[in-house]
C-alpha positions in Angstrom: 0.2 -0.2 -0.1 2.9 2.4 0.6 3.9 1.9 -3.0 0.5 2.7 -4.0 0.3 6.0 -1.9 3.6 6.8 -3.7 1.7 6.0 -7.1 -0.9 8.6 -6.0 1.3 11.8 -5.5 0.2 14.8 -7.0 -0.3 15.9 -9.6 -2.4 12.9 -10.7 -2.4 11.2 -14.4 -4.1 8.0 -14.7 -2.0 7.2 -17.7 1.2 8.2 -16.4 -0.2 6.2 -13.0 -0.5 3.0 -14.9 2.8 3.3 -16.9 4.4 3.7 -13.3 2.7 0.5 -12.2 3.5 -1.4 -14.9 7.3 -0.4 -14.8 7.4 -1.5 -11.1 5.9 -4.6 -12.0 8.7 -7.5 -13.0 8.2 -8.4 -16.6 5.8 -5.7 -17.1 8.3 -3.5 -18.9 8.7 -3.5 -22.5 9.6 -6.4 -24.7 13.8 -4.5 -25.0 14.0 -4.4 -21.3 16.5 -6.6 -19.0 13.9 -8.8 -18.4 11.1 -10.8 -21.0 7.4 -9.3 -21.3 5.1 -11.1 -19.4 1.6 -10.6 -19.9 0.0 -12.9 -17.4 2.2 -11.9 -14.5 1.3 -8.0 -15.4 -2.2 -9.2 -15.7 -1.8 -10.8 -12.3 -0.4 -7.7 -11.1 -3.2 -5.5 -12.0 -5.9 -7.6 -10.8 -4.1 -7.5 -7.3 -3.6 -3.9 -7.2 -7.3 -3.3 -8.1 -8.3 -5.6 -5.1 -5.6 -3.4 -2.9 -7.2 -0.1 -4.4 -10.6 -1.4 -3.1 -9.8 -2.2 0.1 -8.0 1.2 0.3 -11.2 3.0 -1.1 -13.1 1.4 2.0 -11.0 2.1 4.6 -11.0 5.9 3.2 -14.5 5.8 2.8 -15.0 4.7 6.7 -12.5 7.3 7.6 -14.5 9.9 6.0 -17.4 9.1 7.6 -16.3 8.8 11.0 -14.9 12.6 10.1 -18.3 13.7 9.2 -19.9 12.1 12.2 -17.4 14.3 14.3 -17.8 17.4 12.1 -21.8 17.6 12.8 -21.2 16.7 16.6 -19.3 19.7 16.9 -21.2 21.6 15.1 -24.2 21.2 17.2 -21.8 21.9 20.5 -20.5 25.3 18.6 -24.2 26.6 18.1 -25.4 25.6 21.4 -22.0 27.8 22.8 -23.2 30.8 20.5 -26.7 30.9 21.6 -25.3 31.0 25.1 -23.0 34.0 24.7 -26.1 35.5 22.7 -27.9 35.7 25.5 -25.1 36.6 28.1 -24.6 39.6 25.4 -28.2 40.6 25.8 -28.2 40.8 29.7 -24.7 42.7 29.3 -25.8 45.2 27.3 -29.2 46.0 29.2 -26.5 46.4 32.3 -24.8 49.1 30.1 -27.7 50.7 29.3 -29.1 51.0 32.9 -25.7 52.1 33.9 -25.3 54.7 31.0 -28.4 56.3 32.2 -27.5 56.2 35.5 -24.1 58.1 34.6 -26.1 60.7 32.5 -28.4 61.6 35.3 -25.5 61.9 37.9 -23.2 64.1 35.0 -26.3 66.3 34.9 -26.4 66.8 38.6 -22.9 67.4 38.7 -23.3 70.1 36.0 -25.8 72.0 37.4 -23.8 71.9 40.7 -20.7 73.1 38.6 -22.9 76.1 37.4 -23.9 77.0 40.9 -20.3 76.9 42.0 -19.3 78.8 39.5 -22.2 81.1 40.0 -20.9 81.9 43.8 -17.0 81.8 42.7 -16.8 84.0 39.9 -18.4 87.3 42.4 -16.2 86.0 44.9 -13.0 86.0 42.9 -14.0 89.6 41.6 -14.4 90.7 44.8 -11.2 89.1 45.9 -9.4 90.8 43.1 -11.3 93.9 43.7 -10.0 93.5 47.6 -6.5 92.8 46.4 -6.6 96.1 44.0 -8.4 98.2 46.9 -5.3 97.1 48.9 -2.6 98.2 46.5 -4.7 101.4 45.7 -4.7 102.4 49.5 -1.1 102.1 49.1 -1.0 104.3 46.5 -3.3 106.8 48.5 -0.7 106.4 51.3 2.2 107.2 49.2 4.3 104.2 50.5 4.1 101.0 48.2 4.7 98.0 51.0 3.8 95.2 48.8 6.4 92.6 48.1 5.1 92.7 44.9 6.3 96.2 44.1 9.8 96.1 46.0 10.9 92.8 44.3 12.8 92.6 41.0 11.7 88.9 40.8 8.2 89.7 40.4 8.1 92.4 37.9 5.6 90.3 35.9 2.9 90.2 38.5 3.4 93.8 39.1 2.9 94.8 35.8 -0.4 92.8 35.8 -1.5 94.6 38.5 -0.4 98.4 37.7 -1.9 97.8 34.5 -5.3 97.2 36.0 -4.7 100.0 38.3 -4.1 102.5 35.4 -7.2 101.5 33.7 -9.3 102.0 36.9 -7.4 105.3 37.3 -8.3 106.5 34.0 -12.1 106.5 35.3 -11.9 108.5 38.2 -12.5 112.4 38.8 -9.1 114.2 38.7 -9.7 116.5 41.3 -10.4 114.5 43.9 -7.8 111.9 42.8 -5.1 113.9 40.9 -2.0 112.7 43.3 -3.0 108.8 43.1 -3.5 109.2 39.5 -0.1 111.0 39.1 1.8 108.0 41.2 0.2 105.1 39.1 0.7 106.6 36.1 4.3 107.3 37.4 5.0 103.7 38.3 3.1 102.7 35.4 5.5 104.4 32.9 8.5 103.1 35.3 7.7 99.3 35.2 6.9 99.9 31.4 10.6 101.3 31.5 12.0 98.5 33.2 10.2 95.6 31.0 11.7 97.4 27.8 15.1 97.6 29.3 14.6 93.9 30.2 13.6 92.9 26.7 16.4 94.9 25.5 19.1 93.1 27.5 17.5 89.6 26.8 17.6 90.4 23.2 21.5 91.5 23.6 21.9 87.8 25.7 20.2 86.1 22.7 17.5 84.7 25.4 14.6 84.2 23.1 12.6 82.6 26.2 12.7 85.9 28.2 12.2 88.2 25.6 8.9 86.1 24.5 7.6 86.5 28.3 8.1 90.3 28.4 6.8 90.8 25.2 3.7 89.0 26.2 3.3 91.0 29.4 4.0 94.7 27.3 1.3 93.7 24.9 -1.1 95.5 27.4 1.0 98.3 27.9 1.0 101.4 25.9 5.2 100.8 25.3 4.5 97.7 23.3 5.0 99.9 20.0 8.6 101.0 21.5 9.6 97.6 22.5 9.1 96.5 18.7 11.0 99.7 17.9 13.8 98.4 20.3 13.6 95.2 18.4 14.0 96.4 15.1 16.7 99.0 16.0 19.1 96.4 17.7 18.2 94.0 15.0 20.0 96.2 12.3 22.9 97.1 15.0 26.1 95.3 12.8 23.8 93.7 10.1 25.6 96.4 7.6 28.9 95.7 7.7 29.4 95.3 3.8 29.0 97.4 1.0 26.1 95.5 -0.4 23.1 97.2 1.3 20.5 95.0 -0.5 22.2 91.4 0.4 22.6 92.6 3.9 18.8 93.5 4.1 18.1 90.0 2.5 20.3 88.0 5.4 18.8 90.4 8.1 15.0 89.7 7.2 16.0 86.2 6.6 17.5 85.9 10.3 14.8 88.2 11.9 11.9 86.1 10.2 13.0 82.8 11.9 13.3 84.4 14.8 10.2 87.0 15.4 7.8 84.1 15.3 9.0 82.4 18.6 8.9 86.3 20.3 6.0 88.2 19.5 2.5 87.0 19.3 1.8 89.1 15.9 5.2 88.2 13.7 3.5 89.4 10.4 3.2 93.0 11.9 6.9 93.0 13.5 8.5 92.1 10.1 6.1 94.4 7.9 7.5 97.2 10.4 11.2 96.0 10.0 10.7 96.1 6.5 9.1 99.5 6.3 12.1 100.9 8.4 14.9 99.4 6.3 13.3 100.7 3.1 12.2 104.5 4.8 15.5 104.7 5.9 18.8 102.6 4.7 17.7 102.0 1.7 15.9 105.5 1.1 19.4 107.3 2.3 21.7 104.8 0.1 19.7 105.5 -3.2 19.5 109.3 -2.5 23.4 109.2 -2.1 23.9 106.8 -5.1 21.9 109.0 -7.3 22.0 112.8 -6.2 25.9 112.7 -6.4 25.6 112.0 -10.3 22.0 113.6 -11.4 23.4 117.1 -12.2 27.0 116.0 -12.9 26.7 112.8 -14.7 23.9 111.8 -16.6 24.8 108.6 -18.1 26.1 107.4 -15.0 22.8 108.5 -13.2 20.8 106.5 -15.3 22.7 103.3 -15.1 22.7 103.7 -11.0 19.0 104.1 -11.2 18.3 101.5 -13.5 20.7 99.4 -10.9 19.0 100.2 -7.9 15.6 100.1 -9.1 16.2 96.7 -10.3 18.1 95.5 -7.1 15.0 97.3 -5.0 12.2 95.3 -6.8 14.4 91.6 -6.9 15.0 92.4 -3.4 11.2 92.8 -2.8 10.3 89.7 -4.4 12.5 87.8 -2.4 10.9 89.5 0.8 7.6 88.1 -0.5 8.2 84.6 0.9 7.5 86.0 4.4 4.5 86.6 5.9 3.7 90.4 5.7 0.0 90.6 6.2 -3.1 90.1 3.6 -1.7 92.4 1.1 2.2 92.2 0.6 2.6 93.0 -3.0 0.9 96.2 -2.4 2.8 96.9 1.1 6.2 96.4 -1.1 5.0 98.3 -4.3 4.3 101.3 -1.9 7.5 101.3 -0.1 9.7 101.1 -3.7 7.2 104.2 -5.0 8.1 105.9 -1.9 11.8 105.6 -2.6 12.1 106.0 -6.4 9.1 108.3 -6.9 10.3 111.6 -7.5 13.3 110.0 -9.8 10.9 108.3 -11.8 8.8 111.0 -12.8 11.7 112.8 -14.1 13.2 109.3 -16.0 12.1 109.6 -19.4 13.1 113.3 -20.1 16.5 112.6 -18.5 16.5 109.7 -20.8 15.6 111.1 -23.9 17.8 114.6 -23.3 20.5 112.2 -22.4 19.7 110.0 -25.7 19.8 112.8 -28.1 22.6 114.7 -26.6 24.8 110.9 -26.6 23.7 110.2 -30.4 24.7 113.8 -31.1 27.9 113.7 -29.6 28.9 110.2 -31.8 28.0 111.3 -34.9 29.9 114.4 -34.5 32.7 112.6 -33.3 32.7 110.3 -36.4 32.6 113.6 -38.9 35.0 115.3 -36.9 37.2 112.1 -37.6 36.6 112.6 -41.1 37.3 116.1 -41.1 34.0 116.8 -42.5 31.7 119.7 -42.2 28.1 118.6 -42.2 26.2 120.1 -45.2 22.6 121.6 -44.3 20.0 119.3 -46.4 16.5 120.4 -47.1 17.4 124.3 -47.4 15.7 126.3 -49.9 19.3 127.7 -51.9 19.1 128.0 -55.9 22.3 125.5 -55.6 20.6 123.2 -53.5 17.7 123.3 -55.5 19.7 122.3 -58.4 21.5 119.6 -56.9 18.2 118.1 -56.2 17.2 118.4 -59.5 20.6 116.8 -60.5 20.1 113.8 -57.9 16.6 113.0 -59.4 17.7 113.6 -63.2 20.4 113.1 -65.6 20.8 116.5 -66.3 24.1 118.4 -66.2 23.8 121.4 -63.6 27.0 121.0 -62.7 29.8 119.3 -61.5 29.3 116.5 -58.8 30.4 116.7 -55.6 33.8 114.9 -54.9 34.0 112.7 -51.5 36.8 111.2 -52.2 35.2 107.6 -52.1 33.8 108.2 -48.3 30.4 107.0 -48.0 30.2 108.6 -44.5 28.4 105.7 -42.8 30.2 104.1 -40.2 29.0 100.3 -38.8 31.1 101.2 -35.6 28.9 104.6 -35.0 25.5 102.6 -36.0 26.8 99.9 -33.3 27.5 102.7 -30.8 24.0 104.3 -31.5 22.0 101.0 -31.3 23.9 100.1 -28.2 23.1 103.5 -26.5 19.2 102.8 -27.7 19.5 99.1 -26.6 20.2 100.3 -23.1 17.7 102.8 -23.1 15.2 100.3 -24.0 16.0 98.1 -21.2 16.0 101.2 -18.7 12.6 102.2 -20.5 11.2 98.7 -19.6 12.2 98.4 -16.3 11.7 102.1 -15.1 8.4 103.4 -16.9 5.1 103.1 -15.4 3.3 99.8 -17.3 0.6 102.2 -18.7 3.3 104.5 -19.8 5.5 102.2 -21.1 4.6 101.9 -24.9 4.7 106.0 -25.2 8.0 106.4 -23.2 9.4 103.2 -25.9 8.1 104.9 -28.8 9.4 108.3 -27.8 13.1 106.5 -28.1 12.2 104.8 -31.3 11.6 108.2 -32.8 15.2 109.3 -31.6 16.7 106.0 -33.0 15.0 107.3 -36.2 16.0 110.8 -36.1 19.6 110.0 -35.4 20.7 106.6 -37.0 18.1 106.7 -40.1 17.9 110.6 -40.9 20.9 112.0 -39.4 23.5 109.2 -40.6 21.9 107.0 -43.2 19.9 109.5 -45.0 22.5 112.0 -45.2 25.1 109.8 -46.3 22.4 108.9 -49.2 22.2 112.6 -49.8 26.4 112.8 -49.9 26.0 109.9 -52.0 23.6 111.2 -54.5 25.3 114.4 -54.7 28.9 112.5 -55.7 27.5 110.3 -58.3 29.2 112.1 -61.9 27.3 112.9 -64.6 26.7 109.5 -67.2 29.0 111.2 -69.7 32.0 111.6 -66.9 35.1 109.9 -67.8 36.9 107.2 -65.4 34.1 107.8 -62.5 34.3 106.3 -59.3 31.1 104.9 -58.7 31.3 104.1 -54.9 27.2 104.6 -54.5 27.4 101.3 -54.4 29.5 100.9 -51.5 27.0 103.3 -50.1 23.8 100.8 -50.9 26.2 97.8 -49.7 26.4 99.4 -45.8 23.2 101.1 -45.7 21.8 97.9 -46.2 23.9 96.5 -43.5 23.1 99.0 -41.3 19.6 98.5 -41.6 19.4 95.3 -41.1 21.0 96.1 -37.4 18.3 98.7 -37.0 15.4 96.1 -37.8 16.9 93.4 -35.9 16.7 96.1 -32.8 13.2 97.0 -33.7 12.2 93.1 -33.7 14.1 92.6 -30.6 14.1 95.2 -28.3 11.1 97.6 -29.1 8.2 95.5 -30.3 8.3 93.2 -26.7 7.6 96.8 -25.6 4.7 98.2 -27.9 3.4 94.7 -28.9 0.0 95.0 -27.1 -0.8 98.8 -27.4 -2.2 101.5 -30.0 1.7 102.5 -30.7 2.6 99.5 -32.6 0.4 100.8 -35.7 2.2 104.1 -34.9 6.2 102.6 -35.0 5.1 100.3 -38.2 3.8 103.1 -40.0 6.9 105.2 -38.6 9.3 102.3 -39.9 7.4 101.6 -43.2 8.0 105.7 -43.5 11.2 105.2 -43.0 12.1 102.6 -45.1 10.4 103.8 -48.1 12.1 107.4 -47.9 15.9 105.3 -48.0 14.6 103.2 -50.9 13.4 106.1 -52.9 16.9 107.4 -52.6 18.8 104.1 -53.3 16.6 103.3 -56.4 17.6 107.0 -57.6 21.5 106.5 -56.7 21.4 102.8 -58.3 19.5 104.4 -61.3 22.0 107.0 -61.8 24.8 104.7 -61.1 23.6 102.1 -63.8 23.6 105.0 -66.3 27.0 106.0 -65.1 28.3 102.4 -65.7 26.7 102.4 -69.6 28.3 106.1 -70.0 31.9 104.4 -69.2 31.2 101.7 -71.4 30.1 104.1 -74.2 33.1 106.1 -73.5 35.4 103.2 -74.0 33.8 102.2 -77.4 34.3 105.4 -78.5 37.5 105.8 -77.7 38.6 102.3 -78.5 36.5 100.9 -81.5 38.0 102.1 -84.9 35.6 102.5 -88.1 38.0 100.0 -89.7 37.9 97.3 -86.8 34.8 96.2 -89.4 36.0 97.2 -92.8 39.9 95.6 -92.6 42.0 96.8 -95.0 42.9 93.2 -96.1 40.2 90.7 -95.5 42.7 87.9 -95.7 45.0 88.7 -92.7 42.8 89.1 -89.9 44.6 87.7 -86.7 42.7 89.1 -84.1 39.8 87.4 -82.3 38.0 90.1 -81.2 38.4 93.8 -80.8 40.5 95.8 -78.3 37.2 97.6 -77.6 35.1 94.1 -76.8 37.7 93.1 -74.5 37.7 96.3 -72.5 34.3 96.8 -72.2 33.7 92.9 -71.1 36.5 93.5 -68.5 34.7 96.6 -67.2 31.7 94.9 -67.2 33.1 91.7 -65.0 33.7 94.5 -62.5 30.8 95.7 -62.5 28.7 92.8 -62.0 30.9 91.8 -59.4 30.5 95.2 -57.2 26.5 94.8 -58.0 27.0 91.1 -56.3 28.7 92.6 -53.1 26.6 95.4 -52.6 23.5 93.8 -52.8 21.6 90.9 -51.3 18.4 89.1 -51.9 16.4 89.5 -55.2 18.0 93.0 -55.1 20.9 91.5 -56.8 18.7 89.9 -59.6 16.8 93.2 -60.1 19.8 95.6 -60.5 21.8 93.4 -62.8 18.5 92.6 -64.8 18.5 96.5 -65.2 22.0 96.8 -66.0 22.3 93.8 -68.6 19.3 95.1 -70.5 20.9 98.6 -70.6 24.2 96.6 -71.6 22.3 94.9 -74.5 20.6 98.4 -75.5 24.2 100.0 -75.7 25.9 97.1 -77.8 23.0 96.8 -80.2 23.0 100.8 -80.7 26.8 100.7 -81.3 27.0 97.7 -83.8 24.4 99.8 -85.8 26.7 102.8 -86.2 29.1 100.6 -88.5 29.1 99.0 -91.9 30.6 95.6 -92.5 32.3 93.9 -94.8 32.5 89.6 -94.8 35.6 89.4 -92.4 34.2 92.6 -90.6 30.6 90.8 -90.0 33.0 87.7 -88.3 34.5 89.8 -86.0 31.2 91.6 -85.1 29.8 87.9 -84.7 33.1 87.3 -82.4 32.7 90.5 -80.4 28.8 89.7 -79.6 30.2 86.0 -78.6 32.3 88.0 -76.0 29.7 89.9 -74.7 27.8 87.1 -74.6 30.0 85.5 -72.1 30.0 88.5 -69.9 26.2 88.0 -69.9 26.4 84.7 -68.7 28.0 86.2 -65.2 24.9 88.4 -65.0 22.9 84.7 -63.9 19.7 86.4 -65.6 18.0 84.4 -68.3 16.7 87.3 -69.6 19.6 89.1 -70.4 21.3 85.8 -71.8 18.2 85.3 -74.3 18.8 89.4 -75.4 22.7 88.7 -76.6 21.7 85.0 -77.9 19.1 87.1 -80.5 22.0 90.0 -80.9 23.9 87.1 -81.8 21.5 85.8 -84.1 21.1 89.3 -85.6 25.1 89.4 -86.5 24.5 86.0 -88.6 23.2 88.1 -91.2 26.3 90.7 -91.6 27.7 87.2 -92.9 25.7 84.5 -94.6 25.1 84.6 -98.3 22.4 86.6 -99.9 20.6 83.8 -100.9 20.4 82.0 -97.2 19.0 85.4 -95.6 15.6 84.4 -96.0 16.3 81.3 -94.6 18.2 82.6 -91.7 15.5 85.6 -90.9 13.2 82.5 -90.5 15.1 80.6 -87.9 14.0 80.3 -84.7 15.3 83.2 -82.8 14.9 85.6 -85.3 11.2 84.8 -86.9 9.5 86.8 -84.1 11.6 90.1 -84.8 10.2 92.9 -86.1 11.0 92.8 -90.1 12.4 96.2 -89.8 14.9 95.4 -87.4 16.0 92.7 -89.4 16.4 94.8 -92.3 18.3 97.3 -90.6 20.9 95.0 -89.8 21.0 93.6 -93.2 21.5 97.4 -94.4 24.8 97.2 -92.2 26.7 95.1 -95.2 29.2 96.9 -97.4 27.7 94.3 -100.3 24.0 95.7 -99.4 23.6 98.3 -102.5 26.4 97.0 -104.6 24.8 93.4 -104.9 21.4 94.8 -104.4 20.8 92.4 -101.2 17.2 93.9 -100.7 15.4 91.7 -103.3 16.9 88.8 -101.2 15.8 90.1 -98.2 12.2 91.0 -99.3 
């Protein structure tokens, strides 16, 4: 059976159980085992094992029945016990109710008795207290304080309580009959008050927080309690300002006092507020006044820097102090303290800021012009000379010689950086020191000063001078430095625009002044763009004039009608070479001077004018067969220069011109075919005819009939 029990180990599997039983039976294993397979023996073993299982089942069944019978018996016994406990609990609960009613009855009697005793005891205590006070009052009447409470320094607390009550009583007595005793009580009252304050002061010096708390609690009912707080505040500040940084010292002092004041006074927030008010109205105000008054009239720049620094540090200190309990509206409280210190300075701030910025900007500009030995010319006057200059700037009329500036642009990035830096500091101070309602207006006034000095007095003036210095279109070897003016003005305006977005926009973005600022900026841009466009246009005219001069002096009539048609060694004419070199230099200058789409716009205009010049120039000559080939070679070189423009329109124009030049060399019989080609078919018939007429053999061979 032990073997059988092992076979029933968990987890039980019937198939595995049979296999294990067969494996344990000799001769019951597989045929390839150590013993031969014996089915009879295995059957016998199975039958015996089944009998054993039946016996085991009967034994277990009997045990189960026995345990079930025992369980039913114990359940009945437990049920009887529970019933007995329930009956006992009901009896106990009934006793508890009776006891609770009895306790309630006794408690009611006790409370009633207590009320009766209190009704009797309270008048008695009052009578005893009144008798005691009358006894002390009699001592003041007699003029001799015999009680130990008034003569023992250790009982000063009890004496203070008595004298405080006597002082209140004395206030109600008629003056004519009790003037003397009232004076004595008042004298003793003030004497004890003074002693308590001295005791509080001594305890504070010794650092005895417990004693300070006791004395402060006694003084709370005296009129001198406020003086006690004042003494505490004064002593707290002794030795607190040993360094030069009054703001840091104040923050450390308030942290130290805040940790202590709650242990000493019953209303610590009131004491802290009074301490901070005392510091602001005395220490900080004196510090600010000293710093600002010494520079207000002697050094405006330093005054503005000091005002900004002091106001910033004061507001930062106030932000730290909001961590402490100062009452219900501590932000308003601190704002009023700051306003009381700086109000007189902030009222005049913006005017001083504008005056300083105006003076400083003028000085920066004047110092620059002085370094160039340049006397600024007045602009916008009404003289005849200035009128002629205005007309000359806006037209190509030769009204006299242009202004010679020797290539000086009168634009300085250093000057611009200095002006922008001064304005940036002004914007920062304006943001910090202006009232929120006045901030957009003040920022706009600073912006107007920037426009006046940077855009008008510097950039616009330089543009005016630059326009005056542009030579006439027929000038020789002209210095076309206006492109340098354009380049520098463009760089400067980018800096101006960056400051507009970075420093001005945050100050005015949510106010009506935004519209005014954007309008003013647009107006300034448009004014400068008009002058830049005028200058660039006249500069391009000068470039074309210079090219025309090169062609006029270098191009010979014999270039396109050589005496020896069979002995021409050059690939293109000298005039073409010099013009192409000049054009390449000017294209490079334009690329350096412009940016963005402006490069393509200006180069397109220059390319169109360049093409028009070459087109008109070629029509001034007559061409032999070899001369026509030279003209084609020249146009091919011009076309190479046109590629430097990187403008499709310009290249297309020179492609067409190159095709037109082919009319100078093709055989007469092929003229009609060439004119019908892809590049010439859309051109005006008269234009084609004009080019054919330039051929030397036009009249001799009567090419008109071939062309028509």
